[in-house]
C-alpha positions, 0 to 999 in steps of 0.5 A, a space after each residue: 604404813 612405811 616409816 618416814 625418811 628422816 634427815 638430820 642436819 647439825 646447825 652451824 654455830 652460832 645461831 642468829 636471830 633477826 627481826 624486821 617489819 615489812 609494810 605492804 600496800 594492798 588493793 581492796 579485796 585482793 592478794 599480794 605475793 610477798 614471796 620475793 620481798 621475804 626472800 630479799 630480806 633473807 638474802 640481805 641478812 645473809 641467812 643460811 638455814 633456819 626458820 622464818 616466821 611471818 605474822 600479819 599485825 591485823 585482824 582483817 587480813 591474813 597469810 597463806 601459802 598457795 599456788 603461784 602458777 595458775 592465776 585462778 587459784 587465789 581468786 577462787 580461794 577468795 571466792 570460797 572465803 566469801 561463801 564461808 563468811 558472807 557479808 549479808 549474814 546477820 553479824 553482830 559486829 558491824 560498827 566498821 562496815 558490812 565488810 569488817 566482820 566477814 574479814 575477821 572470819 576470813 583471817 581466822 580461817 586462813 591464819 595470821 602467821 606462817 612458819 616457813 623453813 629456810 634452806 640455803 638462804 631461801 624459803 624452802 617452798 615447793 615448786 608452785 608455792 608462794 606466800 600471799 598476803 590476803 586483804 579481806 576489806 573493801 578498801 586498800 590498806 598498808 599492812 604490817 608484817 612482823 618477820 623473825 628469822 632464826 637460824 644460821 648465816 650463809 657460809 657458817 661452818 657446821 658445828 663439830 
């Protein structure tokens, strides 16, 4: 096994932090590409290099980084999640409808937070990657994303 190639970068000073909330309207059992909205927020901050944390403030929606080129990928992912957490399983928690407990399972499987590196003011995603908000319920919602950036501002001089 070869040794990994390591590149180090000295962060510019001062390091800055910023937080915000982004509200996203969803459609039933659908996905929303939030990549452009996140990049716009970073641009508005004048972000340089750092780390963006995105957290969905709900238990029946989730976040994922997934392909953005082939339109079939995310629907196939949602179909796979339906097979893993079927609505007709004998769930104990059913007070909010037969779609609720499967939605909780799906959000557990895919996750509610992401940490994405930021380089030169943009998320350092791969060529075919996007950040998706997944709506697991049968009705449309307004989902709240908590955003946190820590890093440098664009144009800050490197630390000595």
